[in-house]
Every structure is written in structure tokens, then in C-alpha cells.
C-alpha positions as CSV (number, residue, x, y, z in Angstrom):
1,M,107.4,93.5,92.1
2,P,108.5,90.5,94.2
3,Y,106.1,88.5,96.4
4,P,105.4,90.3,99.7
5,K,106.6,88.8,102.9
6,G,104.3,85.9,103.9
7,A,102.9,85.3,100.4
8,A,103.0,81.8,98.9
9,Q,105.7,81.8,96.3
10,T,104.5,79.2,93.9
11,G,104.3,79.9,90.2
12,G,104.4,83.3,88.7
13,A,107.0,86.0,89.2
14,G,105.1,89.0,90.6
15,T,102.0,91.1,90.6
16,V,99.8,92.1,87.6
17,D,97.2,94.3,89.3
18,A,95.9,95.4,92.7
19,R,92.9,97.1,94.2
20,L,92.4,99.0,97.5
21,S,89.3,98.3,99.6
22,P,86.8,101.2,99.9
23,D,88.0,101.8,103.5
24,G,91.7,101.9,102.4
25,R,92.7,99.3,105.0
26,R,93.2,96.3,102.7
27,V,94.6,95.6,99.2
28,L,93.8,92.7,96.9
29,V,96.7,91.6,94.7
30,R,96.5,89.6,91.5
31,Y,99.7,87.7,90.6
32,V,100.8,86.8,87.2
33,D,99.5,83.2,87.7
34,D,96.0,84.7,88.5
35,R,96.2,83.9,92.2
36,L,94.6,86.5,94.5
37,A,95.9,87.5,98.0
38,E,94.6,90.0,100.4
39,Y,97.0,92.2,102.5
40,D,96.8,94.8,105.2
41,A,97.5,98.0,103.4
42,G,99.2,99.6,106.3
43,T,101.6,96.8,107.3
44,G,101.8,94.6,104.2
45,N,100.9,91.5,106.2
46,L,99.2,88.7,104.4
47,L,95.6,88.4,105.6
48,K,94.2,85.8,103.3
49,L,95.1,83.7,100.2
50,R,91.9,83.7,98.1
51,G,93.1,81.0,95.6
52,K,93.7,80.8,91.9
53,F,91.1,82.1,89.4
54,S,90.6,82.2,85.7
55,A,91.9,85.5,84.2
56,A,88.4,86.8,83.8
57,D,87.3,85.8,87.2
58,A,90.4,87.3,88.8
59,G,89.7,90.6,87.2
60,A,86.0,90.5,88.3
61,E,87.1,89.7,91.9
62,L,89.4,92.8,91.9
63,E,86.6,95.1,90.7
64,K,84.2,93.7,93.3
65,F,86.8,94.1,96.0
66,A,87.3,97.8,95.0
67,R,83.6,98.4,95.1
68,E,82.5,96.3,98.1
69,G,85.6,95.5,100.1
70,R,84.9,91.8,99.9
């Protein structure tokens, strides 16, 4: 999958994983370079770049987001 419109396109070539927030309004995307970005699930607009994490921390952040929405 290519980078969504508005995403920083540095490093990596696409997504590895994603999680939907409990309310279904936002999605947290993990890119191949372990960057995380939060998007509006309805529009696809970038809401926030969360930065680059270690592989383990990126996975943990995805799971936390799916449970808590933050």
C-alpha cells in the first residue's frame, strides 16, 4: 500500500500493520520503517505523525491504540 495523502514519505515503502480505535473514527498505521501515523478513518486525512519506534514498541503502541484509542 502506498503512503496515504499527507503522510511523510521518508524511508520505507508502505504499511506493515494498522489498528482501528475503539470508536472506529481513527486508524493508527505502522510503516515498514516502524514509523506510526494516525489518520481519520472516514476521510483518510493525516491527524498526527507519532514518530519512529523500535519494532517492539511500535507493535505495543498499536495494541494500546486498539484497546484505548490513544
